C-alpha positions as a printed Julia matrix, in Angstrom:
196×3 Matrix{Float64}:
  67.63  228.55  34.29
  71.03  228.73  35.82
  70.19  225.63  37.69
  69.44  223.87  34.48
  72.72  224.94  32.84
  74.66  223.99  36.01
  73.08  220.58  35.91
  73.99  220.31  32.25
  77.62  221.27  33.03
  77.78  218.81  35.9
  76.25  216.16  33.69
  78.74  216.96  30.87
  81.61  216.98  33.32
  80.36  213.71  34.72
  80.15  212.21  31.27
  83.65  213.48  30.5
  84.9   212.08  33.8
  83.3   208.74  33.04
  84.85  208.73  29.57
  88.25  209.73  30.97
  87.97  207.11  33.68
  87.08  204.51  31.06
  90.01  205.64  28.92
  92.34  205.47  31.93
  91.13  201.98  32.7
  91.58  200.98  29.09
  95.07  202.5   29.0
  96.02  200.87  32.27
  94.63  197.57  31.08
  96.78  197.78  27.95
  99.68  198.79  30.13
  99.0   195.83  32.44
  98.85  193.5   29.45
 102.1   194.95  28.16
 103.62  194.65  31.62
 102.5   191.01  31.79
 103.91  190.37  28.32
 107.18  191.98  29.3
 107.21  189.99  32.53
 106.53  186.77  30.62
 109.24  187.6   28.09
 111.62  188.47  30.93
 110.89  185.12  32.57
 111.45  183.32  29.26
 114.67  185.24  28.81
 115.7   184.5   32.39
 115.01  180.79  31.94
 116.93  180.79  28.64
 119.83  182.66  30.26
 119.86  180.18  33.17
 119.85  177.26  30.75
 122.7   178.73  28.68
 124.69  179.47  31.84
 124.12  175.93  33.13
 125.19  174.49  29.77
 128.29  176.69  29.76
 129.37  175.69  33.27
 128.66  172.02  32.59
 130.82  172.2   29.47
 133.58  174.02  31.35
 133.42  171.45  34.17
 133.59  168.49  31.78
 136.42  170.08  29.81
 138.27  170.91  33.02
 137.96  167.3   34.17
 139.14  166.03  30.8
 141.96  168.57  30.84
 142.91  167.47  34.36
 142.97  163.82  33.3
 145.04  164.71  30.22
 147.49  166.5   32.49
 147.65  163.56  34.92
 148.33  161.11  32.08
 150.99  163.37  30.55
 152.62  163.67  33.98
 152.85  159.85  34.27
 154.49  159.66  30.83
 156.85  162.56  31.67
 157.78  160.89  34.99
 158.41  157.58  33.22
 160.69  159.2   30.64
 162.3   161.37  33.33
 163.44  158.27  35.24
 165.25  156.72  32.26
 168.27  159.11  32.12
 168.89  158.44  35.82
 168.66  154.69  35.22
 166.35  154.49  38.22
 164.38  151.22  37.96
 162.27  151.91  41.07
 161.23  155.31  39.67
 160.31  153.73  36.32
 158.27  150.97  37.97
 156.35  153.46  40.16
 154.73  154.66  36.92
 153.77  151.1   35.9
 150.67  149.26  37.07
 151.02  145.83  38.75
 148.34  144.86  36.19
 150.78  145.49  33.32
 150.15  143.06  30.49
 151.01  143.09  26.81
 150.67  140.26  24.33
 152.02  140.24  20.8
 151.38  136.94  19.07
 152.64  134.27  21.45
 154.95  136.72  23.24
 153.56  137.9   26.6
 154.91  140.56  28.93
 153.56  140.96  32.45
 154.72  143.27  35.25
 157.64  141.02  36.32
 158.86  140.54  32.73
 158.55  144.29  32.0
 160.56  145.03  35.15
 163.31  142.55  34.22
 163.41  143.96  30.65
 163.78  147.49  32.02
 166.56  146.33  34.4
 168.39  144.7   31.47
 167.96  147.85  29.35
 169.36  149.98  32.18
 172.33  147.59  32.54
 173.08  147.67  28.78
 172.7   151.43  28.46
 174.86  152.07  31.56
 177.78  150.37  29.88
 177.38  152.12  26.56
 175.54  155.44  26.96
 175.78  158.57  29.05
 173.86  161.84  28.95
 170.54  160.38  27.81
 167.98  163.06  26.99
 164.54  163.16  25.4
 163.25  165.92  23.17
 160.38  166.61  20.79
 158.04  164.69  23.09
 154.61  164.53  21.47
 151.57  162.73  22.84
 148.82  162.18  20.28
 145.69  160.11  19.78
 144.9   160.33  23.5
 141.61  158.58  24.14
 140.19  158.47  27.67
 137.21  156.27  28.44
 136.16  155.86  32.05
 139.27  154.65  33.9
 141.3   153.62  30.82
 143.37  155.59  28.35
 145.36  154.91  25.21
 147.84  157.17  23.47
 150.65  157.34  21.0
 153.96  158.81  22.08
 156.67  160.11  19.77
 159.97  161.47  20.96
 163.64  161.76  20.1
 166.2   160.1   22.34
 169.72  161.45  22.37
 172.6   159.74  24.12
 176.37  159.96  24.03
 177.84  156.63  22.91
 181.07  155.94  24.82
 182.16  153.33  22.24
 181.97  155.63  19.21
 182.47  158.92  21.1
 179.48  160.45  19.33
 175.94  161.45  20.12
 173.29  159.16  18.76
 169.85  160.48  17.93
 167.09  157.89  17.81
 163.47  158.78  17.01
 160.98  156.56  18.83
 157.27  155.85  18.57
 155.4   154.13  21.4
 151.86  152.85  21.88
 150.84  153.09  25.52
 147.81  152.22  27.6
 147.06  153.43  31.1
 144.54  152.57  33.77
 143.32  154.66  36.67
 143.25  152.7   39.89
 142.74  154.16  43.35
 142.87  157.66  41.88
 146.21  157.26  40.07
 147.0   156.64  36.43
 149.52  153.86  35.79
 150.97  152.41  32.59
 149.51  149.02  31.64
 151.14  148.72  28.22
 154.21  150.36  26.66
 155.01  148.96  23.22
 157.53  150.28  20.72
 156.11  150.78  17.23
 157.74  151.19  13.84
 158.29  154.82  12.95
 156.09  154.77   9.87
């Protein structure tokens, strides 16, 4: 009889073990499914994070390049204006492209004409003005496309007039175009505009 009850206990334990084993397998299967889901979600999240990071760095790179080009263009304009008080024609013309060309109606200005006009302006201003300065320099409407740029420049020119013994303040507005050639921006058009 004991044998029979031992067999029953073994059989019950075996049945319990089988049930527990089946439950463990079921639990582990659910856990594996959850682990796979988490892994899949992590991969999706990782791919999304990589995409967002790539987009961010691409945007930063493009903005940095645009910012660098803006800075290069502003430097050319600053150098051009910086040469004027010193009445240094060579310095002025280093900022100007040999391809300089501007046409208004039938009036055309190329590099040689622009250079002679600048030389004449320097000659006139040397006789009449001293202490030329520029202030309130504002570059606006800067548009860069490939290797060309256009902008509008506003500034105030101050100079001491030796004829009237007074300081003259003249607001100016300029339309300018630049072209990048061999890695350098140069002015290809510099036209004075009406103030309003």
